[in-house]
N, C-alpha and C positions, 0 to 999 in steps of 0.2 A: 504493500500500500504506500509506503514511504517513497518507493521508486516511482510509482504512478504519479504521486503528488509532485515529485521533483520534475518529472517530465512535463506535466501540465504547466508548472511554474515557468519552465524554460520556454515552452511554446508561447505562453502569454507574454513573456518578456520579449521574445522575438517579434511578436506582433506589435507590441508597443514601441520597440526600438525601430522597426521598419517604418511605423507610422510617424514617429518623431523625426526620423531622417527625412521622410517625404514632406512632412509639414514644415519643418524649420528651413529646409533648403528650397522648397517650392519647385522641385524639379519635375513634378508630374504635370506635363502639359497635354491636356486631352485634345482630341480632334474636335474642331469646331462643329457644332451642330449635333453632338452626340452626348447622351448621358455619360458622365464620367465615372460614377460609382454606382453599381447595381447592388442593392441590398439583398442579402440572403435571408434576412430576418423580418424586414418590414413588408407589409402587404403591397399589392400593386398600387401605384400612385393614382389617386382619383383624378380624372381629366374631364372637364366639362364637354358635353356633346357638341357644343357650338365653338369649341376651341381645341380641336384635336392636335396632337403633337406631330411635328414633321421636322426633318433635319434642317430644311431651309428656314423654317420659322424659328427654330431654336438658335440657329446661327445669327439670324437677324436680332433676336432678343438679346443674345450675348453682346452684340455690338452696341445696342441701345443701352444696355445695363452699364457699360463702361464708358459711354460717350458723355463728356462734360458739356457738350453743346446743348444738352437738354436743360441746362441751367441758364439763368438770365445773363450771367457774366462769363459763361463757359469755363467755370472753375470747379464745379461739383457734379459728380455722377452718382448713380446708385451705388457704385462700388466704393465711393468715398466713405460712406458710412457702413457698407457691407463688404468689407475687404476680404478677398479669399485668403490672404495671408494672416488675418486675425480672426479666423473662425467664421468668416462671412458676417462679421459683426464689427464692432468698434470698441477699442479698449478705453475710450474716454467715457466719463460718467454719462454725459449726454452729448448729442450731436452738435457739431459746428457746421453751419451751412454757408451760403453766399454772404459776402460782405461781413464775415465774422459773426453772423447771427448764431446765438447759442440757444438750443432747444431745452425743453424741460424734462424730456424723457430719453431713456437709454435706447439705442438703436435696435438691440436684439439681434438675432441671427436669422438668416434665411435658410439655414440647413434644415431640411425636412419641413419647411414652411408650407409646402404643398399638401401636407397631411392635416394642417390646422384648419379648424372650422371657422375660426375668426382670425383676422389680421389686425395689427396694431395692438397696443396694450389695452386699449379700451374696447376693442372689437368692433370698431366702427365700419370696417370693411369685412365682407363675408366671402371674399374670393381674392386670389392673387391678382386677377384682372382688375378688380376694383381698387386694390391696394396700390397697384403699380403707378397709377396716375396721381395719387395724393401728394407725394413728396415734390412732384414737379411744380405744382402751383402753390405749395406751402411757402409763405414769404421768408420763413427762417431757414428752410432747407434749400430748395433749388430756385425758388423765387421767380419762376417763369410762367407765363400764361400758356395754356394748351394751344391757343390760337397761334402764338408766336413760335412755339416749338414745331407745330405742323408746318408753318411757313419756312422755318429754318431747314427742316428735313426735306421738304419738297424741293428746296433749292439745291439739294445735293444729289447729283445723278445716281450715285451708288445706292442711296436709300430709295430713290424713286423706282429704280429697276427692281430692287429686292421686294418692295411692297407690292409692285405689280406682279411679280412671280409668286409671292406667297398668298396675297389676298385678292389680286386682280383689281386693285384700286391704287390711287395715289396714297400718300401718307395720311392716315386718319388717327384720331385719338383711340378708337377701338383697336386699330391695328397695332399701335404702340403698346397698349395695355396687353393685348393677346400675345404679342411676341415676347415681351419681358416676362410675362407669367409662364409661358412655355419654357423659357430658359430656366427660370427659377425652379421649375418642377424637376429639373435634372440635378439639382444640388441636394443629394441624398447621402446620408452616412452609411458606411459599410459595417462589417462585423466588428463588434467590440469584444474585449476579453469576457465580458458578461455573456454576450451572445454565444461565444465559443464554448463557454462553460455549459450553457443551456443545451446547445447542440450536442456536445460530447457526453452529457450526462454526468460530468465531473464538476462538482460545485466549486465555486471560488473559495480560496482558503486565505488565511492570514487576515490582515485588517479589512480587506475588501469583502471577504467571506463573512466576517463578523458584522460589517456594515450592512451587507445584504439582509441578514437576519433582523437587524434593527430597522431597516427600511420597511420591511413587511410586518414587523412586530411592534416593539416598544415605541419606535419613532413615528409610527402611523403615517409615514410619508406616502404610502401607496393609496391612501384615501383620496388624495388630490392628484398624485402623479402616477397614473395608471394607463393601461392601453399600450399600443405599439410605440408611441412617442413619449410615454410617461407623462401624459397630460390628460386631465379629465375634460379638457376643452371647455372649461367654465371660468368663472371669475370669483375672486375671493378678496376679502379685506384683511390684510395683515397689520394694518395700522401704520404702515410706512408713510411718513410725511404728513400724517393727519393732524399733528400738533402745530403745523406751520400757520402763519397768519392767513395765508391764502392757499390752503391745501389743494392738491390736484384731486378733483372729484372722481376721476376715472370713469368707470362704466356709466355712472349717473349722467355724464355729459351726452351719452348716446341714448339711453332709455328714458331720461328725464324722471326716473323713479328714485326718490330719496333713499330707498332701501339699497340702492346700488352705489351709494357714495363711498368712494375709497376702494372700490373693487377693481382688480386688474386681472388680466388673463393669466391663467396658469401656464407657464412656459413648459415646453418639452425639456427632458433632461438628457437626451442623447447628445453627446459631445459638449455638454455644459461646461466641462473643465476648460474648454478653449475660449470661452466667451465672457470672461470677466471684464468689467464689473457687473453686478447683478441687481435685480429688482427694477421696477419701472423707472426709478430715478437714478440708477447706478450707484446708490448709496452704500451697497455692500461690496467691498473690494474683493472679497474672497468667498469661496464656498463655505468656509468655516464661519464667516460672518453671517451668512444666510442661515445656517443651521443654528447658530447661537440665538438669532432673532426668533426663530421658530421654537427653539428649546425653552425660551422664557415666555412663550405664549403670545408673541407679537407685541405690538404697541397698543395700549388701551385707547379705545375710542368708542363712541356710541354704536358704530356699525361693525365692530370687530367680529370676524367670522366665528361662529360658535365652535368650530373645529379647533380654533387656536387656544389650546390649553397647555400649560407648562408640561414639558415632557420629562424633566428631571434627568436628562442624559448626563453622564459623567464626561469629563474632559476627554478620556480615552474613547468613549463611545462616539463623541462628536468627530474625532479624528477618524474613527473607523467608518463613519457615514461618508466623510469626505472621500476616503479611499474607495468606497463603493461607487460613488458618483463619478470618480475618475475612471473607474472600470467600465463606464458606459460610453467611453470615447472610442469611436471607430474611425477609419480613414475617411476623409472627405476630399472633394475635388479641390485641387490647387491649380491655378492657371494665371497666366499673365494676361494683361489687357490685349484683346485681339486687334488686328489692323483694322482701322476704321475708314469708311469711305471718305475720300477727299472732298473738300468743298467744291472744287471744280475739276 
């Protein structure tokens, strides 16, 4: 049994080492227009019937995702806040957009975002297509009108020809949204050490193994972090920032229901170790900080989720939970910005 355990540890270490090498050096350059990582553990990616995937559409979406010309001053692209080299997220607490504008929310990651029922922390978009256009016209993010973006792109021969080939039209807002969404659906995580353990029937051992037991037991993490992406696809109030003079009301801004004040989307946990800082405002610098917040039962406020009760985890148990969350990290696509169509 000891030998079997040692072999498993070596295999897991090799997976993590190969992944770390791939991630830190960014040497995995996928072919444009193709999904780069196919998961052996996640279900088939849901794709809307009115926006089927195609290689040409994905290639177009990749170019648009990296193109700073979608912003008002040509300085910010989708990839600025969702950088492949930083877990398709941003390591700043909150986003910085055009003209130095600073947002109030953390960018989050687009890894596995195609599996999420809601987009944005407050869930105001219910599809990747709807989400894709929001940052373009947001004055703090890209600060450009859709009308002007369409004019810009229609003036670029390479984009005109691609939109014609993919959609049979000139550049349109629907086409922009559909292409970016198609590309984002290819950003999928691969097998993590946890998945390897599940598939092999050999449980995680050491701190990660102890953390797994806590995740499904004393820590009650699985109550909200469940399903293939480790998210209940819902919204919860942890009390974060609710003691501010002007707190972020979160989901209430969408539903207009006071009961939703301070509620934010439950993020998925796959590859969560790559995407610090955490929480909707980026106020938790590490996974340990997040677990300590939950361990003390969140921050008191009138709308605190009833699930937020003190867990009384020990310092070692907190570290074990961190180790388990780190074991949910699988390989993700790493790519450089593609060649973009020239202005003329």
